[in-house]
C-alpha positions as semicolon CSV with decimal commas, in nm:
position;residue;x (nm);y (nm);z (nm)
1;M;15,744;8,009;6,613
2;L;15,668;7,645;6,538
3;E;15,680;7,541;6,894
4;C;15,408;7,755;6,920
5;K;15,193;7,640;6,587
6;D;15,219;7,304;6,728
7;K;15,096;7,355;7,105
8;F;14,819;7,565;6,896
9;L;14,739;7,260;6,660
10;A;14,772;6,987;6,936
11;P;14,531;6,741;6,917
12;G;14,254;6,801;7,142
13;K;14,365;7,151;7,247
14;H;14,033;7,318;7,180
15;D;13,745;7,022;7,214
16;K;13,629;7,223;7,522
17;Y;13,577;7,550;7,336
18;L;13,455;7,386;6,989
19;K;13,252;7,182;7,224
20;S;13,108;7,501;7,365
21;I;13,069;7,647;7,012
22;A;12,828;7,358;6,894
23;H;12,599;7,368;7,192
24;N;12,518;7,761;7,158
25;Y;12,482;7,723;6,795
26;A;12,223;7,456;6,911
27;I;12,070;7,666;7,141
28;A;12,020;7,944;6,929
29;K;11,900;7,777;6,643
30;K;11,666;7,612;6,850
31;A;11,554;7,996;6,983
32;F;11,563;8,169;6,689
33;A;11,394;7,944;6,442
34;T;11,104;8,060;6,313
35;R;10,828;8,309;6,410
36;N;10,658;8,100;6,627
37;T;10,928;8,022;6,836
38;I;11,070;8,373;6,931
39;M;10,726;8,461;7,035
40;A;10,661;8,140;7,278
41;M;10,972;8,239;7,477
42;N;10,941;8,420;7,818
43;E;11,192;8,633;7,915
44;D;11,400;8,366;8,098
45;E;11,437;8,180;7,805
46;M;11,490;8,453;7,566
47;F;11,782;8,582;7,763
48;N;11,929;8,244;7,782
49;A;11,899;8,228;7,400
50;L;12,056;8,556;7,357
51;N;12,353;8,424;7,590
52;S;12,418;8,138;7,366
53;V;12,508;8,437;7,097
54;N;12,900;8,599;7,177
55;S;12,854;8,958;7,086
56;F;12,562;8,929;7,348
57;H;12,737;8,719;7,629
58;D;13,019;8,936;7,600
59;F;12,839;9,211;7,726
60;F;12,830;9,094;8,062
61;R;13,144;9,266;8,188
62;F;13,025;9,623;8,120
63;H;12,792;9,472;8,449
64;Q;12,815;9,445;8,789
65;G;12,699;9,082;8,947
66;G;12,819;8,896;8,605
67;I;12,547;8,708;8,463
68;E;12,266;8,773;8,700
69;G;12,329;9,174;8,707
70;A;12,319;9,163;8,333
71;R;12,016;8,975;8,335
72;R;11,868;9,237;8,552
73;D;11,974;9,518;8,367
74;F;11,862;9,357;8,050
75;S;11,529;9,305;8,209
76;A;11,501;9,658;8,346
77;T;11,567;9,819;8,039
78;N;11,387;9,584;7,752
79;S;11,070;9,454;7,748
80;P;11,014;9,107;7,638
81;D;10,764;9,210;7,314
82;S;11,021;9,426;7,243
83;V;11,275;9,185;7,250
84;K;11,113;8,975;7,009
85;K;11,005;9,233;6,762
86;N;11,374;9,307;6,752
87;T;11,482;8,925;6,758
88;L;11,253;8,874;6,425
89;P;11,428;8,956;6,079
90;S;11,189;9,186;5,917
91;A;11,128;8,924;5,666
92;I;10,866;8,741;5,892
93;Q;10,789;9,036;6,149
């Protein structure tokens, strides 16, 4: 058991993962910072910003064609205005 713990906690073992978390957080924080930043996004920017959120990104597995299939399906079933409205916290709508 300790052998597994040592491997898991090895220096540098999770650097790539931690960098991806920091990168995605920065994207989401910038995109969803204010009402104005949300309302200014076009459809591609909105999809890319939402893609930086794990729960959104994980839904790709339910779509044929990976990210492009998910983008196509998302665009077909969600208008940019409805996505923006539902993305805004109720306090700033």
